[in-house]
C-alpha positions in Angstrom: 40.2 -44.7 -138.6 44.6 -44.5 -139.0 45.8 -40.7 -137.9 49.1 -40.2 -140.1 51.1 -36.4 -139.7 50.1 -33.9 -142.0 46.9 -32.7 -144.0 45.2 -31.7 -147.1 43.6 -28.5 -147.5 40.0 -28.1 -149.5 39.1 -24.8 -150.3 37.1 -23.3 -153.4 38.2 -24.5 -156.5 39.3 -28.0 -155.5 38.2 -31.0 -158.1 35.7 -33.5 -157.1 36.9 -35.9 -160.0 34.7 -38.9 -160.8 35.5 -41.7 -163.9 34.3 -40.4 -167.2 30.4 -41.5 -168.3 29.8 -42.8 -164.6 26.7 -41.2 -164.0 26.4 -42.6 -160.3 29.7 -40.9 -159.5 28.7 -37.8 -161.1 25.7 -37.8 -158.7 26.9 -38.1 -156.0 30.0 -35.5 -156.2 27.0 -33.0 -157.1 25.6 -34.1 -153.9 28.9 -33.6 -152.1 29.4 -30.6 -154.0 26.5 -28.9 -152.8 26.7 -30.1 -148.9 29.9 -28.1 -148.7 28.8 -25.2 -150.5 25.7 -24.9 -148.0 27.2 -25.5 -144.9 31.2 -24.3 -145.4 30.7 -21.9 -148.6 33.3 -23.6 -150.7 32.9 -24.1 -154.2 34.0 -27.5 -155.2 34.4 -28.4 -159.0 32.5 -31.4 -160.3 35.1 -33.0 -163.0 35.7 -36.6 -165.3 38.5 -38.2 -166.0 40.7 -40.9 -164.7 40.5 -42.0 -161.2 42.6 -44.6 -161.3 45.9 -42.2 -161.0 46.7 -40.9 -157.5 44.8 -38.0 -156.6 46.8 -34.1 -157.3 45.4 -31.6 -155.3 42.0 -32.6 -155.7 39.3 -35.1 -154.4 38.8 -38.7 -156.0 35.9 -40.6 -156.1 36.6 -44.3 -157.2 34.7 -47.2 -158.2 36.3 -50.6 -157.6 35.8 -53.3 -160.3 35.0 -55.8 -157.2 31.5 -54.7 -155.8 32.3 -56.9 -153.0 35.9 -55.4 -152.0 34.1 -53.6 -149.5 30.5 -54.7 -148.9 27.3 -53.8 -149.5 27.8 -50.3 -147.9 31.3 -49.8 -147.0 34.1 -47.5 -148.5 37.4 -46.5 -148.2 38.7 -43.0 -147.4 42.5 -41.7 -147.9 43.9 -38.5 -147.0 47.6 -37.8 -147.5 49.0 -34.4 -148.6 48.4 -34.6 -152.3 44.9 -35.4 -152.5 41.6 -37.4 -150.7 40.4 -40.8 -152.3 37.3 -42.3 -151.4 36.9 -45.4 -153.1 34.0 -48.2 -152.8 32.8 -51.1 -155.1 28.8 -50.3 -155.1 26.7 -46.9 -155.3 25.8 -47.1 -151.8 29.6 -47.6 -150.2 31.0 -44.4 -152.5 27.8 -42.2 -151.6 28.5 -43.2 -147.8 32.1 -42.5 -148.1 31.3 -38.9 -149.6 28.5 -38.2 -146.3 31.8 -39.2 -144.0 34.0 -37.0 -146.1 31.3 -34.0 -145.4 31.4 -34.7 -141.8 35.4 -34.5 -142.1 35.0 -30.8 -143.8 32.1 -29.6 -141.1 33.8 -30.4 -137.9 33.6 -26.8 -137.2 30.8 -24.3 -138.0 30.6 -21.4 -140.5 32.0 -20.0 -143.5 35.4 -21.1 -144.5 37.9 -20.2 -147.3 39.3 -23.4 -146.7 39.4 -26.5 -144.2 42.0 -28.4 -143.1 41.4 -32.7 -143.1 44.2 -34.7 -141.3 45.9 -37.0 -143.2 43.9 -40.5 -142.4 42.8 -43.9 -144.1 39.1 -45.1 -143.2 37.8 -48.2 -143.6 34.2 -48.4 -142.8 31.1 -50.3 -143.4 27.6 -50.7 -141.2 26.9 -53.1 -138.3 23.2 -53.5 -139.4 22.1 -53.5 -142.7 18.5 -52.0 -141.6 19.1 -48.2 -140.4 15.7 -46.9 -140.3 13.4 -44.6 -139.0 9.2 -45.0 -139.5 7.0 -42.0 -140.0 3.4 -41.9 -139.7 1.7 -39.6 -142.3 -1.7 -41.2 -141.7 -2.8 -39.2 -138.5 -1.2 -36.1 -139.9 -0.6 -35.7 -143.6 3.2 -34.0 -144.4 3.9 -32.5 -147.8 5.5 -34.0 -150.3 8.3 -31.7 -149.8 8.3 -32.0 -146.4 9.1 -36.3 -147.0 11.9 -35.3 -149.4 13.6 -32.9 -146.9 12.8 -35.8 -144.0 14.8 -38.0 -146.3 17.4 -35.6 -146.9 18.3 -35.6 -143.3 17.9 -39.1 -143.1 20.8 -39.1 -145.7 23.2 -37.6 -143.8 23.0 -40.4 -140.7 23.5 -43.3 -143.2 20.0 -44.6 -142.2 19.0 -46.4 -145.1 15.0 -47.4 -144.5 12.1 -45.1 -144.3 8.9 -47.2 -143.1 6.7 -44.8 -144.3 3.3 -45.7 -142.5 0.4 -44.8 -145.1 -3.0 -46.7 -143.4 -4.6 -46.7 -140.5 -8.2 -45.8 -139.2 -7.5 -42.3 -139.1 -6.8 -42.1 -142.8 -5.7 -43.8 -146.5 -2.5 -41.8 -147.5 -1.5 -43.3 -150.9 -3.8 -43.2 -154.3 -5.3 -46.6 -155.2 -6.5 -46.3 -158.8 -8.5 -49.0 -159.0 -10.4 -48.3 -155.5 -10.8 -44.0 -155.9 -13.1 -43.9 -153.0 -9.7 -44.4 -150.9 -8.5 -41.3 -151.2 -11.9 -39.5 -152.2 -13.6 -40.3 -148.6 -11.0 -42.2 -146.6 -8.2 -39.5 -147.0 -10.6 -36.8 -145.0 -11.9 -36.3 -141.6 -12.9 -33.5 -139.3 -10.6 -32.7 -136.5 -12.2 -33.7 -133.0 -13.0 -30.7 -131.0 -15.4 -27.7 -131.1 -12.4 -25.2 -132.8 -12.7 -27.4 -135.7 -16.4 -28.1 -135.5 -16.8 -24.2 -135.9 -14.3 -24.1 -138.8 -16.9 -24.1 -141.2 -15.6 -24.6 -145.0 -17.8 -21.7 -147.4 -17.8 -23.8 -150.4 -19.8 -26.8 -148.4 -21.6 -25.1 -145.2 -19.9 -28.0 -143.1 -16.6 -28.0 -141.0 -13.8 -28.3 -142.8 -12.1 -31.8 -143.9 -8.6 -32.3 -142.8 -6.1 -34.5 -144.8 -4.4 -35.2 -148.0 -2.7 -38.2 -149.8 -0.1 -38.8 -151.6 -0.8 -39.2 -155.6 1.1 -42.3 -157.6 3.5 -39.7 -159.5 4.4 -38.0 -156.2 4.7 -40.9 -154.7 7.3 -42.4 -157.8 9.0 -38.9 -157.4 10.0 -39.4 -153.5 10.9 -43.2 -153.9 13.2 -42.3 -156.4 14.3 -39.2 -154.6 15.0 -41.8 -151.7 16.7 -44.7 -154.3 19.5 -41.9 -155.2 20.4 -41.2 -150.9 20.6 -44.9 -151.0 17.3 -45.0 -148.8 14.4 -47.7 -149.5 11.1 -46.8 -148.8 8.8 -49.6 -146.8 5.0 -48.8 -147.5 2.8 -49.9 -144.6 -0.5 -50.8 -145.7 -2.3 -51.9 -142.3 -4.5 -54.7 -141.9 -6.7 -56.2 -140.6 -6.8 -54.3 -138.1 -6.3 -50.5 -138.1 -8.5 -50.5 -140.9 -11.3 -48.0 -140.5 -10.4 -45.6 -143.2 -10.6 -48.0 -145.9 -14.1 -49.6 -143.9 -15.7 -46.4 -144.1 -14.7 -45.7 -147.7 -15.8 -49.5 -148.7 -18.3 -50.8 -146.1 -18.7 -54.2 -147.7 -14.8 -54.8 -146.6 -15.5 -54.5 -142.6 -16.6 -57.4 -140.3 -19.6 -55.9 -139.4 -23.2 -54.7 -140.8 -23.2 -51.0 -140.2 -19.6 -49.4 -139.8 -19.3 -45.6 -139.2 -19.8 -43.2 -142.4 -17.3 -40.9 -141.9 -13.3 -41.4 -141.2 -13.1 -40.8 -137.5 -10.8 -38.1 -135.6 -10.0 -40.0 -132.5 -6.7 -41.7 -131.5 -6.6 -45.5 -130.1 -7.4 -48.8 -130.8 -10.1 -49.3 -132.9 -12.2 -52.5 -133.2 -12.9 -52.7 -136.9 -11.2 -55.5 -138.5 -10.9 -56.5 -142.5 -13.6 -59.6 -142.8 -12.1 -62.8 -144.2 -14.0 -62.9 -147.4 -12.3 -63.8 -150.8 -13.8 -60.6 -152.3 -11.9 -58.5 -149.4 -8.7 -60.4 -149.8 -9.0 -59.7 -153.9 -9.0 -55.8 -152.4 -6.2 -56.3 -150.7 -4.0 -57.8 -153.4 -5.2 -55.2 -156.1 -4.4 -52.8 -153.6 -1.0 -54.2 -153.1 -0.2 -55.1 -156.4 -0.8 -51.1 -157.1 1.7 -50.6 -153.8 4.2 -53.0 -155.7 4.1 -51.0 -158.8 4.9 -47.7 -156.8 7.8 -49.3 -154.3 10.7 -51.3 -155.3 10.9 -52.5 -151.8 11.6 -56.2 -151.3 9.9 -55.6 -147.9 6.0 -54.9 -147.8 4.9 -54.0 -144.3 1.5 -55.0 -143.6 1.1 -53.9 -139.9 -0.9 -57.1 -137.6 -0.9 -55.1 -134.5 -4.0 -54.5 -132.3 -6.4 -55.9 -134.6 -8.8 -56.2 -131.6 -10.9 -59.2 -132.4 -14.7 -58.9 -130.9 -15.9 -58.4 -134.4 -14.6 -61.6 -135.7 -15.4 -62.8 -132.7 -19.3 -62.1 -132.7 -19.7 -62.3 -136.2 -21.9 -65.5 -137.0 -20.1 -65.8 -140.8 -16.7 -64.9 -139.8 -17.4 -68.0 -136.9 -18.7 -69.9 -139.7 -15.8 -69.3 -142.3 -13.4 -70.1 -139.4 -15.2 -74.0 -138.8 -15.0 -74.2 -142.2 -11.4 -73.4 -142.3 -10.9 -75.5 -139.1 -9.3 -72.5 -137.8 -9.6 -72.8 -133.8 -9.3 -69.1 -132.6 -9.2 -65.5 -133.7 -5.6 -66.0 -133.2 -5.0 -68.0 -135.4 -7.2 -66.6 -138.2 -5.1 -63.7 -137.9 -2.3 -66.7 -139.0 -4.2 -67.5 -141.9 -5.1 -63.4 -142.9 -1.1 -63.3 -142.7 -0.3 -66.2 -144.3 -2.0 -65.8 -147.0 -1.7 -61.8 -147.9 2.2 -63.2 -147.6 1.9 -66.0 -150.1 0.6 -63.2 -152.5 4.0 -61.6 -152.1 6.4 -64.0 -152.3 4.7 -65.0 -155.7 5.4 -61.6 -156.9 9.3 -61.6 -155.1 8.1 -59.6 -152.1 9.0 -60.2 -148.5 5.9 -59.9 -145.9 6.8 -58.0 -142.5 5.2 -56.8 -139.6 4.5 -55.7 -136.1 5.7 -58.2 -133.4 1.6 -59.0 -133.0 1.7 -60.9 -135.9 3.7 -64.3 -134.3 0.8 -64.8 -132.0 -1.2 -66.6 -135.1 1.8 -68.1 -136.7 3.7 -66.8 -139.9 5.0 -67.2 -142.7 8.8 -69.0 -142.7 9.9 -65.9 -144.6 8.2 -62.8 -142.7 10.3 -60.5 -141.1 9.1 -59.0 -137.4 9.2 -55.4 -136.5 9.5 -55.6 -132.5 7.5 -52.8 -130.7 6.0 -54.2 -127.7 9.7 -54.4 -126.0 12.4 -56.3 -127.4 10.4 -59.5 -126.8 9.0 -60.1 -130.4 12.7 -59.4 -131.5 13.8 -62.5 -129.1 10.5 -65.2 -130.1 11.0 -64.6 -133.7 15.4 -64.8 -133.5 14.8 -68.3 -131.4 12.0 -69.5 -134.5 14.3 -68.1 -137.5 12.6 -65.2 -138.0 14.2 -62.2 -139.2 13.8 -59.2 -136.4 14.1 -54.9 -136.7 14.1 -53.7 -133.4 12.0 -50.7 -132.7 10.8 -51.1 -129.0 8.6 -48.4 -127.3 9.2 -46.6 -125.6 13.2 -46.0 -126.2 12.2 -46.4 -129.7 9.2 -44.5 -129.9 10.8 -40.4 -131.1 7.2 -39.1 -130.6 7.9 -39.5 -126.7 9.0 -36.1 -125.0 13.1 -35.5 -125.3 12.6 -33.3 -121.6 10.9 -31.8 -118.8 9.4 -28.1 -118.8 7.2 -26.2 -121.0 9.6 -25.7 -124.2 8.9 -29.4 -125.5 6.3 -29.4 -128.1 3.2 -31.9 -128.1 3.8 -35.8 -127.7 3.5 -38.5 -125.5 4.2 -37.7 -122.1 7.2 -40.0 -120.8 10.9 -38.5 -121.3 12.6 -40.9 -124.1 16.5 -38.6 -123.4 19.2 -38.8 -126.0 20.9 -40.8 -123.6 18.1 -43.3 -123.3 18.4 -43.6 -127.2 22.0 -43.9 -127.3 22.3 -46.5 -124.4 19.9 -49.1 -126.0 21.4 -52.1 -126.3 20.2 -53.7 -130.0 21.9 -57.1 -129.0 19.5 -59.1 -126.7 21.5 -61.1 -124.8 20.0 -64.2 -124.3 20.2 -64.8 -128.0 22.9 -67.1 -129.5 25.5 -65.8 -131.6 23.7 -67.5 -134.6 20.0 -66.2 -132.9 21.8 -62.8 -133.4 22.2 -62.9 -136.9 18.6 -62.7 -137.1 18.4 -58.9 -135.6 18.8 -57.1 -138.9 18.5 -53.8 -137.5 16.9 -51.1 -135.7 14.1 -48.2 -136.7 12.9 -45.8 -134.5 9.1 -44.5 -134.8 7.4 -41.3 -135.2 4.3 -41.3 -134.5 2.0 -37.9 -134.8 -1.3 -38.3 -133.2 0.3 -35.5 -131.3 2.5 -34.2 -133.7 0.5 -32.2 -135.9 3.1 -29.7 -137.3 5.2 -31.1 -140.2 8.6 -29.3 -138.6 7.9 -31.0 -135.2 8.9 -34.9 -137.0 12.2 -33.2 -137.3 12.0 -31.9 -134.0 11.4 -35.1 -132.2 13.5 -37.5 -134.6 16.9 -35.0 -134.4 19.4 -35.8 -132.5 17.7 -39.1 -131.6 18.0 -40.4 -134.9 22.1 -39.4 -134.6 22.2 -41.9 -131.4 19.8 -44.3 -133.3 22.6 -44.3 -136.7 25.3 -44.9 -134.6 24.0 -47.9 -132.8 23.0 -48.8 -135.9 26.1 -48.4 -138.0 29.2 -48.4 -135.7 30.7 -51.5 -133.9 29.9 -52.1 -130.8 33.3 -51.7 -129.6 33.6 -47.9 -130.4 29.9 -47.6 -128.2 31.2 -44.2 -125.9 28.4 -41.6 -124.5 31.3 -39.1 -123.8 32.5 -39.8 -127.7 29.2 -39.2 -128.7 28.6 -36.0 -126.9 31.7 -34.7 -127.8 30.7 -35.0 -131.5 27.3 -34.0 -131.0 27.9 -30.0 -131.0 29.2 -30.7 -134.7 26.4 -32.1 -135.3 24.2 -29.9 -134.1 26.3 -27.2 -136.5 25.3 -28.8 -138.9 21.5 -29.5 -138.4 22.0 -25.3 -138.2 23.5 -24.5 -141.4 21.5 -27.0 -143.1 18.1 -25.3 -141.5 17.0 -28.9 -140.1 14.7 -28.1 -137.1 16.1 -30.2 -134.3 16.3 -30.5 -130.3 19.1 -29.2 -128.4 17.4 -30.2 -124.8 20.3 -32.7 -123.9 22.5 -29.7 -124.0 20.6 -26.4 -123.4 21.1 -25.2 -119.5 17.5 -25.5 -118.2 17.0 -22.6 -115.0 15.4 -23.8 -111.6 14.4 -21.4 -109.3 13.2 -21.5 -105.6 11.8 -18.5 -104.0 13.5 -17.7 -100.7 10.7 -15.4 -99.1 12.3 -14.2 -96.1 15.0 -13.2 -97.8 13.5 -11.8 -100.9 15.6 -13.5 -103.2 15.6 -16.5 -105.1 18.4 -19.4 -104.9 19.1 -20.4 -108.7 20.3 -24.1 -109.9 21.8 -24.3 -113.4 22.2 -27.5 -115.8 21.9 -29.4 -118.3 20.4 -33.0 -119.2 23.9 -34.6 -120.5 25.6 -33.0 -117.8 28.2 -31.9 -120.4 30.7 -29.0 -120.9 30.8 -26.0 -118.2 28.0 -23.5 -117.5 28.6 -19.6 -117.7 26.1 -16.9 -117.3 25.3 -13.4 -117.1 23.1 -11.5 -114.9 22.8 -7.8 -117.0 21.3 -8.8 -119.6 24.5 -9.3 -122.2 25.0 -12.8 -124.2 27.2 -15.4 -122.0 30.8 -15.5 -123.8 33.7 -18.5 -122.3 34.8 -15.1 -119.9 31.3 -15.1 -118.1 31.3 -16.0 -114.8 31.3 -19.8 -114.4 28.6 -21.7 -112.5 29.6 -23.7 -109.6 26.9 -23.8 -107.1 23.4 -22.8 -106.8 23.2 -18.8 -106.8 21.4 -16.2 -104.5 20.0 -13.5 -107.0 17.9 -11.0 -105.8 14.6 -10.1 -107.1 14.1 -9.1 -110.0 16.9 -10.6 -111.7 17.8 -12.0 -115.3 19.8 -14.5 -115.8 21.3 -15.3 -119.3 23.7 -19.2 -119.5 25.0 -21.2 -121.7 26.8 -24.6 -121.9 30.5 -24.1 -123.4 32.7 -26.3 -124.8 36.4 -25.1 -125.5 35.3 -21.9 -125.2 32.2 -22.4 -127.9 28.8 -22.1 -126.5 27.1 -25.5 -127.2 23.2 -24.0 -127.7 21.2 -20.7 -128.3 21.3 -19.3 -124.6 19.1 -19.7 -122.2 17.5 -16.7 -120.6 15.3 -16.3 -117.3 13.6 -13.4 -115.9 13.3 -13.9 -111.8 10.9 -12.4 -110.6 8.1 -13.3 -107.2 5.3 -13.4 -109.9 7.9 -16.2 -111.9 8.7 -18.1 -108.7 5.2 -18.6 -107.7 4.2 -19.2 -111.5 4.0 -23.2 -113.0 3.5 -24.5 -115.8 1.4 -27.7 -116.2 4.8 -29.6 -117.0 5.8 -28.2 -114.0 3.3 -29.3 -112.1 3.1 -33.2 -110.9 0.3 -35.4 -111.9 -1.3 -36.9 -109.2 -1.4 -40.6 -110.1 1.6 -42.9 -112.2 -0.1 -43.0 -115.5 1.8 -42.1 -118.4 1.0 -38.5 -119.5 0.3 -37.0 -122.8 1.6 -33.6 -123.6 -1.7 -32.3 -126.0 -1.9 -29.8 -128.0 -5.1 -27.4 -127.6 -7.6 -28.0 -130.5 -7.7 -23.9 -130.9 -7.2 -21.4 -132.4 -7.5 -23.3 -135.7 -5.0 -21.2 -136.9 -2.2 -19.9 -134.9 -0.4 -21.1 -131.6 -1.9 -23.0 -129.6 -1.1 -24.0 -125.7 0.4 -27.5 -124.9 -1.1 -29.0 -121.5 0.6 -31.9 -119.9 -2.5 -33.9 -119.0 -3.3 -37.3 -117.7 -6.5 -38.2 -119.9 -8.0 -40.7 -117.5 -7.3 -38.9 -114.1 -6.8 -34.8 -115.6 -5.2 -33.9 -111.9 -2.7 -32.1 -110.6 -0.1 -31.0 -108.0 1.9 -27.9 -107.1 4.4 -29.6 -104.3 6.1 -27.9 -101.7 4.8 -24.2 -102.2 4.8 -21.6 -98.6 1.1 -20.2 -98.7 1.9 -17.5 -96.1 1.1 -14.1 -97.5 -0.7 -15.2 -100.8 -3.8 -13.4 -101.1 -5.3 -15.3 -104.9 -4.4 -17.7 -107.7 -4.8 -17.7 -111.3 -4.9 -20.4 -113.5 -5.3 -20.7 -117.2 -7.3 -23.2 -118.1 -8.3 -25.1 -121.9 -10.9 -27.8 -123.1 -9.3 -30.3 -125.2 -11.9 -33.2 -126.8 -11.8 -36.7 -125.4 -10.8 -38.3 -128.5 -9.3 -41.3 -127.6 -10.3 -45.3 -128.0 -9.6 -46.9 -124.3 -12.1 -49.7 -124.6 -13.6 -50.4 -121.2 -11.0 -48.6 -119.5 -13.6 -45.6 -120.1 -15.3 -47.2 -116.7 -12.4 -46.3 -114.9 -12.9 -42.8 -115.1 -13.9 -41.3 -112.0 -16.2 -37.7 -112.2 -16.2 -35.5 -109.5 -19.7 -34.2 -109.1 -19.8 -30.3 -109.7 -21.5 -27.5 -107.6 -22.5 -25.2 -110.6 -23.7 -26.2 -114.1 -20.7 -25.4 -115.8 -18.2 -27.0 -113.3 -15.3 -25.8 -111.2 -11.9 -25.9 -110.6 -10.6 -27.0 -107.5 -7.9 -26.1 -105.1 -7.3 -28.5 -102.3 -4.8 -28.4 -99.7 -2.0 -31.0 -99.0 -3.9 -34.1 -100.9 -7.0 -34.1 -103.6 -9.3 -35.0 -100.7 -7.8 -32.4 -98.0 -10.1 -28.8 -97.6 -10.7 -27.0 -100.3 -9.3 -23.7 -100.3 -10.3 -21.8 -103.7 -12.9 -22.4 -106.2 -12.8 -21.4 -109.8 -16.0 -21.7 -111.5 -15.5 -22.6 -115.4 -18.7 -20.6 -116.6 -16.0 -18.1 -117.8 -14.7 -20.7 -119.8 -16.5 -22.6 -121.5 -17.6 -20.8 -124.2 -13.8 -19.9 -125.4 -11.9 -22.8 -127.0 -8.9 -21.7 -126.4 -6.9 -20.2 -122.8 -9.3 -18.9 -120.4 -7.8 -16.9 -117.2 -9.9 -18.0 -114.2 -9.2 -15.8 -110.8 -10.1 -16.7 -107.2 -9.1 -15.8 -103.4 -7.4 -18.2 -101.5 -8.6 -18.9 -97.8 -5.3 -17.7 -96.0 -2.7 -20.4 -94.9 0.8 -20.5 -93.4 3.9 -22.9 -94.3 4.3 -24.8 -96.9 1.6 -27.2 -98.2 1.4 -29.4 -101.5 -2.0 -27.9 -103.7 -4.0 -30.4 -105.2 -5.9 -29.0 -108.5 -8.9 -30.8 -109.8 -11.6 -30.2 -112.2 -15.6 -31.2 -111.5 -17.2 -32.3 -114.5 -20.2 -33.8 -115.8 -19.0 -35.7 -118.7 -15.5 -37.1 -119.8 -15.4 -34.9 -122.9 -14.0 -32.3 -123.1 -11.1 -32.8 -120.8 -10.4 -29.6 -118.9 -6.6 -29.0 -118.3 -4.3 -26.7 -117.0 -2.0 -24.8 -118.9 -0.5 -22.9 -116.3 -1.3 -21.7 -112.5 0.1 -18.3 -110.9 -0.2 -17.8 -107.1 -0.6 -14.3 -106.0 1.4 -12.6 -102.9 -0.6 -9.9 -101.3 0.5 -6.9 -101.7 1.0 -8.0 -105.8 
C-alpha cells in the first residue's frame, strides 16, 4: 500500500461502474452496494458502461484482459481525487478488491453523509490458497439460513474454504437419494439427560427426537450462494470411523453383528467402523457419487480420524480379508480403505483429503492432509510430498473458550485467546522452502458438541477468524499484534453493523474484586485480556466516557459500590461497558468458572441439559474428577454456605479411562456435596445433602451451616455418589457472613 496526498469522497449517489454485459461484475457491484448501505447508510448506484476510461467521480470495477495479471485471487485498488478503480484478472480478485474497498469505507462506525478515502495504491494477493473454517453441523444442526449467514461472514474476511462436517456418529446430515434411511433414521437422536427424556412428543408418545438434515436442493442453493462469494464448500463424509449413524441406518455396513439400533447422543470416540466388504465400498461410492454431484469442490474430505480398530481386530471375517489381501495390520487396512476411496475419487476428477491419521497406513500419492494433532502431521506430509492444511488443536480449535470467567458460552474448557490464534506460526521451521510449499493453508475448526445454539457458532468464530484470516492472507513481514489490535475495533464495529454475533472478550474490561473484611471495603482491579487501550470508569452508575476517571492502579471502594468501566482508544470505547455491583455477598460468591479445578485435566464448559427450552446454566467441570477449589478465602465470621448445583449426563465415550474415575461413597442414599478445609482430604466443615436436587433437572440451591473457622483457607468441594452418571456439578457458591 502506497499513500498519497488527497482523497476521494464516497457519498450517496456515487456510481459503481461495470463493463456492459459483465454479469459477474454486476453481481459484485450489487454486493458492494448492499454492504455499504448496511454499514454506512450510503446508497451507491451500480451502472453499466465503459470501464477502460479513467474514473470520473465514481468507482470503477475493471476486469483485466489477462486473467493472470493479478494472480488467481489478487487485485489492484487505486484511489485518486477523481475516483476509485478496483481491477483484477479474475472474478475472485475483483470480489476481494471490493471487500477491501468496503473496509476502507468502514474505518469508523455509524451512518455518514459521505466517507473520505485517502489517495492510495494497493496491490494485494493472498499468502495461502486455503483459508478456511470447518463447521460441524452433525453434533448440532444449523439451519440453511444460518449456514448462508456464516458464509457471508467468512467472505468479509476473504476466507475461501468451508469444510462442512456432514456425517459422524451422532448424525447424518446430507440427503442421499439412494439411501433414504441415512436421513430418516440417521439424522435423528434423543438428546442425553433427564430433561430430554421427559420431553415427550405428543404425536409419538416417546421422547422428542432432535436433529435434521439438508435436502439436496438446499445444498445446491447453499453451494451456489458460497460460490458467488468465492467460497468453496468441501464436504466431509467420515470413514472408516465416526460411522455409527450410517451403521444404525444400515446395520450391514458395520463390523459387528448387532450394532446399536439408535443414533447415540454420546460424545467421544466410538468403536464402530465400516467393514471392508465390496458391498460397503459400493455403498460409499454411491454416496460419494451423489456428494460429488452436489459439491463441485476439487477436494472431498473423507475424515479418517480416530478409527479405533478393536472391531476389526476382533472380527474373524475381517482378519480373513486382511490375510487374503496380504495386509499386515489394521493400520494398513485403513490405508487400503483410504486408497480404494482415493482411487474412486481420482477417477472422477476429485482429490482426497483427510485428517492426519490417514498417514499412518499409507495414503494415495495425491492425498492432502488436514493436520489436527498439532503440526506434526503437516510436517510428515510435506516431507513426503503431500500437501497439507494446518488445523492444529488446541490453537485453531475455535470451540475452546476465549477467556476466563462465567460470561463465556459452553465449549471446551481450555482458553485459546485471540492472541493465541494470531501468534500461531503457519510455516514450520523444520521444513525446507520446497517442503514449505506443500503447506497450502490454514483452517479453524468449530466442533459443536458443546455449542448447541447456532448464534454461538458465530461467537466462537469471530473475531478469532479475523486473526486466522490475516495469518492466511497477509505476508509474513506484515505480521504485527499491535497493528492487528489497532485495526480490531473497526472490525468489531463492522460486526455490530451487520448483526454478526461475536466475542469482545479480548478488549472488554474484566473487573476483579478482593474483599477487605477489616476495612469493610473492596480492592478492585481492572484489566482487559489484550492489554489494549486505556481504561476509564465511573462509580455513580453513569456510562464511562473518555473524560471519566482514568484507571491507573487498583481502587479501594466502600461497600456496597457499583463500578462501570470500558477501555478506550482515541476517545472511543472499544466495547460495551462492563458493570458490576460490588457487595459483601458478591465478594464472597464464585461461579464455577471462577473456582479452581482440583486437577490439571482439561475441563469442559458444559451446558446443563435442562430446561428443554430457555436459558441453561453452564458449568466448568472436569468430567473425570468433578471437584473444585475456592482458594484463599477468609472464613472468619462466616456462618453458612449456599451452592447452586446441577446434574448433567455422563454422555462421554472415554474408553478404558472410565475405570480411572473415582467415586466417593455417599453417606445418604442420594449423596452429598462435601466441603473440606484446606485440602480435599482435610476436615469436613459442611455437608449439603443432594436429596432436594435429585428430582430437579435444572439448578437447585442447597444450604448448610459452616463449622466456625478463623483465618484464610482453601475450600475443596466434592460430590459423593454411587455412579458416574449423572455428573453432579457446581454452578455457583455463596459464603454467607453471620449477620447477613
